[in-house]
C-alpha positions as CSV (number, residue, x, y, z in Angstrom):
1,M,185.3,97.9,103.3
2,N,185.5,99.8,106.7
3,V,182.6,102.2,107.4
4,D,183.5,104.7,110.1
5,N,181.4,106.1,112.7
6,E,181.1,109.6,110.9
7,L,179.4,107.7,108.1
8,L,177.3,105.7,110.5
9,L,176.0,108.7,112.0
10,K,175.0,110.1,108.6
11,F,173.1,107.1,108.1
12,L,171.3,107.4,111.4
13,E,170.5,110.9,110.7
14,K,168.8,110.0,107.3
15,M,167.0,107.2,108.9
16,L,165.7,109.2,111.7
17,L,164.6,112.0,109.2
18,I,162.7,109.5,107.3
19,R,161.0,108.1,110.1
20,K,159.9,111.4,111.7
21,F,158.9,112.7,108.4
22,E,156.5,109.9,107.8
23,Y,155.1,109.8,111.3
24,K,154.3,113.4,110.8
25,L,152.4,112.4,107.6
26,V,150.4,110.1,109.7
27,D,149.4,112.8,111.9
28,L,148.6,115.2,109.2
29,A,146.5,112.4,107.5
30,E,144.6,111.8,110.7
31,R,144.1,115.5,111.0
32,G,142.6,115.6,107.5
33,I,145.4,117.8,106.1
34,V,147.0,115.1,104.1
35,R,144.4,113.6,101.7
36,G,144.3,110.5,99.5
37,S,146.3,107.5,100.1
38,I,149.6,107.7,101.8
39,H,152.0,104.8,101.7
40,L,154.8,104.7,104.3
41,C,158.1,102.8,104.9
42,I,158.3,103.2,108.6
43,G,160.5,100.3,109.5
44,E,162.2,99.9,106.2
45,E,164.4,102.9,106.3
46,A,167.5,101.0,106.1
47,T,166.4,99.9,102.4
48,A,166.3,103.5,101.4
49,V,169.4,104.9,103.1
50,G,171.9,102.0,102.3
51,P,171.1,102.1,98.4
52,C,171.0,105.8,98.0
53,M,174.3,106.4,100.0
54,A,176.1,104.1,97.8
55,I,175.4,106.4,94.7
56,N,176.4,109.8,93.5
57,D,174.2,113.0,93.0
58,E,174.5,112.4,89.2
59,D,173.0,108.8,89.4
60,Y,169.4,108.2,89.0
61,I,166.7,106.5,91.0
62,F,163.0,105.5,90.4
63,P,161.4,105.2,93.9
64,N,158.2,103.0,94.5
65,H,155.0,104.2,95.4
66,R,156.0,104.2,99.2
67,G,159.0,106.4,98.2
68,H,159.3,109.2,100.6
69,G,162.1,107.6,102.2
70,Q,164.0,106.9,99.1
71,E,163.4,110.6,97.9
72,L,164.8,111.8,101.2
73,A,167.7,109.5,101.2
74,K,168.6,110.8,97.6
75,G,168.4,114.4,98.9
76,S,164.9,115.9,98.1
77,D,164.3,119.0,100.3
78,P,161.9,118.2,103.2
79,N,160.3,121.4,103.1
80,R,159.3,121.1,99.6
81,L,158.5,117.4,99.8
82,M,156.1,118.0,102.8
83,A,154.4,120.8,100.8
84,E,154.0,118.4,98.0
85,M,152.2,116.0,100.3
86,I,149.6,118.8,101.3
87,G,149.1,120.0,97.7
88,K,151.0,123.3,98.1
89,E,152.5,125.5,95.3
90,N,156.0,125.3,96.8
91,G,155.8,121.5,96.7
92,V,158.5,119.7,94.7
93,C,156.0,119.2,91.8
94,K,154.2,122.5,92.6
95,G,151.4,120.6,94.6
96,R,150.2,118.6,91.5
97,V,151.0,115.2,92.3
98,G,150.8,114.3,96.0
99,S,152.5,111.3,97.6
100,M,152.7,108.6,94.7
101,H,154.0,110.5,91.7
102,I,157.1,112.5,93.0
103,F,159.5,113.8,90.4
104,D,162.7,115.7,91.3
105,R,164.8,116.4,88.6
106,D,167.2,118.4,90.6
107,K,168.1,115.3,92.5
108,N,167.7,112.9,89.4
109,I,164.5,111.2,91.0
110,L,162.8,110.3,87.9
111,G,159.3,109.9,89.2
112,T,157.3,107.4,91.3
113,Q,154.1,105.6,90.0
114,G,150.8,104.4,91.6
115,V,150.6,101.7,88.9
116,L,152.3,98.4,90.0
117,G,155.7,98.0,88.1
118,A,155.3,101.0,86.0
119,T,158.7,102.2,86.6
120,I,160.6,99.0,85.8
121,S,160.2,99.5,82.1
122,M,161.2,103.2,82.3
123,T,164.3,102.0,84.2
124,I,165.2,100.2,81.1
125,G,165.0,103.2,79.1
126,V,167.1,105.2,81.2
127,G,169.6,102.4,81.4
128,L,169.9,102.1,77.6
129,A,170.2,106.0,77.4
130,I,173.1,105.8,79.8
131,K,174.7,103.1,77.5
132,L,174.1,104.6,74.2
133,K,175.4,108.1,75.4
134,E,178.5,106.3,77.0
135,M,177.9,108.0,80.4
136,S,180.0,105.2,82.1
137,D,179.9,107.2,85.4
138,R,176.1,106.7,85.8
139,V,173.8,104.0,87.1
140,V,170.1,103.7,87.7
141,L,168.4,102.2,90.7
142,C,164.8,101.0,90.6
143,F,163.0,100.3,93.8
144,F,159.8,98.3,93.9
145,G,158.4,95.8,96.3
146,D,157.9,92.1,96.5
147,G,154.5,91.9,94.9
148,T,155.9,93.6,91.7
149,T,158.1,90.6,90.9
150,N,155.0,88.5,90.0
151,T,154.1,90.7,87.1
152,G,155.1,90.4,83.4
153,V,156.9,93.7,83.1
154,F,159.4,92.5,86.0
155,Y,160.5,89.4,83.8
156,E,160.6,91.5,80.7
157,A,162.8,94.2,82.2
158,L,165.2,91.5,83.4
159,N,165.3,90.0,80.0
160,F,166.2,93.3,78.4
161,A,168.6,94.5,81.1
162,S,170.5,91.3,80.6
163,L,170.3,91.1,76.8
164,W,171.4,94.7,76.4
165,E,173.8,94.7,79.5
166,L,172.5,97.9,81.1
167,P,173.9,99.7,84.1
168,V,170.7,99.1,86.0
169,I,170.2,97.9,89.6
170,F,166.8,96.5,90.7
171,V,166.4,97.0,94.4
172,V,163.6,94.9,95.6
173,V,162.1,95.9,99.1
174,N,160.7,92.7,100.2
175,N,158.5,93.5,103.2
176,M,156.7,90.2,102.9
177,Y,153.4,91.6,102.0
178,G,151.8,92.8,98.8
179,M,149.2,95.0,100.3
180,G,147.5,92.4,102.8
181,T,148.9,89.1,101.0
182,R,152.0,87.4,102.1
183,Y,154.6,86.8,99.4
184,D,154.9,83.1,100.0
185,Q,151.1,82.9,99.4
186,T,151.6,84.1,95.7
187,C,155.0,82.6,94.7
188,K,157.3,79.6,95.7
189,I,160.4,81.0,94.3
190,D,162.8,83.4,96.4
191,I,162.8,86.8,94.4
192,Y,166.6,87.0,93.9
193,K,166.6,83.6,92.3
194,K,164.2,84.9,89.5
195,A,167.2,87.2,88.3
196,E,169.5,84.3,88.1
197,L,167.3,83.1,85.3
198,F,168.7,85.7,83.0
199,N,172.2,85.5,84.2
200,I,171.9,88.6,86.3
201,H,174.2,89.0,89.4
202,S,171.7,88.9,92.4
203,L,172.0,88.5,96.1
204,I,169.7,88.6,99.2
205,L,170.6,90.9,102.2
206,D,169.2,91.6,105.7
207,G,167.3,94.7,104.8
208,N,167.5,96.1,108.3
209,D,171.3,96.3,108.3
210,V,172.0,99.6,106.8
211,E,175.7,99.2,107.0
212,K,175.7,95.9,105.1
213,I,173.5,97.0,102.5
214,Y,175.8,100.2,101.9
215,K,178.8,97.9,101.6
216,E,177.2,95.5,99.0
217,M,175.5,98.2,97.2
218,T,178.8,100.1,96.6
219,K,180.2,97.0,95.0
220,L,177.4,96.5,92.8
221,V,177.2,100.2,91.9
222,K,181.0,100.1,91.0
223,E,180.6,96.8,88.9
224,A,177.5,98.4,87.1
225,K,179.3,101.4,85.9
226,K,182.6,99.7,85.1
227,E,181.1,96.7,83.3
228,S,177.6,97.9,82.4
229,K,176.1,94.9,83.8
230,P,172.7,94.8,85.6
231,A,172.2,93.5,89.2
232,L,169.6,92.6,91.6
233,V,169.5,93.0,95.4
234,E,166.6,91.6,97.5
235,L,166.3,93.5,100.9
236,R,164.1,91.7,103.4
237,T,162.6,93.9,105.8
238,Y,159.1,94.7,107.4
239,R,157.0,97.8,107.5
240,F,155.6,98.2,110.9
241,I,152.3,99.7,109.8
242,G,149.7,98.7,107.1
243,H,149.5,99.0,103.5
244,S,148.7,102.6,103.8
245,V,148.2,105.2,106.4
246,F,144.5,103.9,107.5
247,D,145.2,100.2,107.0
248,K,144.8,98.5,110.6
249,K,146.5,95.4,109.2
250,P,144.2,92.8,110.6
251,Y,145.7,90.3,108.6
252,R,149.0,90.4,110.1
253,P,149.7,88.5,113.5
254,K,150.7,90.6,116.5
255,E,153.4,88.4,117.3
256,E,154.8,88.8,113.9
257,V,154.8,92.5,114.2
258,E,156.5,92.5,117.6
259,K,159.0,90.2,116.5
260,W,160.1,92.5,113.6
261,K,160.0,95.5,115.8
262,K,162.7,94.1,117.9
263,L,164.7,94.1,114.7
264,D,164.2,97.9,114.1
265,P,167.1,98.9,111.9
266,I,167.2,102.4,113.7
267,N,167.7,101.0,117.1
268,R,170.0,98.3,115.7
269,L,172.5,101.1,114.5
270,E,172.0,103.2,117.5
271,Q,173.2,100.2,119.5
272,K,176.1,99.6,117.4
273,L,177.1,103.3,117.5
274,L,177.0,103.2,121.3
275,S,178.9,100.2,121.6
276,S,181.7,101.7,119.4
277,G,182.2,104.7,121.5
278,V,179.6,107.1,120.2
279,T,178.0,109.2,123.1
280,F,174.3,109.1,124.0
281,E,174.4,112.8,123.9
282,N,175.4,112.7,120.3
283,I,172.6,110.5,119.2
284,E,170.3,112.5,121.1
285,N,171.4,115.6,119.4
286,I,170.7,114.0,116.1
287,K,167.2,113.1,117.2
288,L,166.7,116.6,118.1
289,K,168.0,117.7,114.8
290,T,165.9,115.7,112.6
291,E,162.7,116.5,114.8
292,D,163.6,120.2,114.0
293,V,163.7,119.6,110.3
294,V,160.5,117.8,110.3
295,N,158.7,120.4,112.4
296,N,159.9,123.1,110.1
297,A,158.9,121.3,107.1
298,E,155.5,121.1,108.6
299,K,155.4,124.8,109.3
300,F,156.6,125.5,105.8
301,A,154.0,123.5,104.2
302,L,151.2,124.7,106.3
303,E,152.0,128.3,105.6
304,S,152.5,127.9,101.8
305,N,149.7,128.6,99.3
306,Y,147.6,126.1,97.3
307,P,148.2,126.4,93.6
308,I,145.6,128.5,91.5
309,F,145.0,126.2,88.5
310,N,143.0,128.9,86.6
311,K,145.2,131.8,86.4
312,D,142.2,134.1,85.4
313,L,141.0,133.9,88.7
314,E,144.1,136.0,89.9
315,Q,142.7,139.0,88.1
């Protein structure tokens, strides 16, 4: 499968949008405007864009608790998503849920959860509904982190997906840390190998190569729809910041962080585009465009009203 520069530029635009959106959330959190825990995917943008660009609008996703990138990649409105982060009435969930419980039915985003692994069992339900209703043109993607793969519900979901032959794809964003604990300190088995125990097709990919992810996910999606068979893909990547916005990540060696920053998925794609004839000005225009989108989203959110939970107060 050949991926032309036009499509690669769309990948770049989405990844830049995600990163700028999330750095704006850092700023708003430090100013006390965004409250509560905010979990970001800075450095992991390719793991959101690659899979979500490989599916259709009619397909479903369950993002994980650091799912802003997945939501933006699937098409959520940045204005409404930003408003939700601040708790405004114009938010995608009317300001009621905040960062970790986003549900966007218009985009078939079926909800995030703050509970580790909660969406995996829901994915099985949606996959079963797709099969029973004979919706052969649909698939459901479930995003979760490496830490989730050590929970019981993960193995139960693999078993049912295999047993019932469901059109579901488990997308494991392996950033090597479950909160502050390295994955290799919690399990000796590579994640993708766990799916093989249930005869589920699985593979491991460079989570910072958005083009490769898109190509392989496109194949998996096509197979899942045609054969009604599950799959698991492990995307190895790295988040540049801590577990949440105020986590200073003292548990991570500075050398490790710097090593992974050199593998930045956005810089990597920029260099590929430049080497294939795309101009520097073209890339800069995309950066300016996404900057404007995020700034407008901030303005929209700040100028929106907070919800009134007791309607009697309006009288």
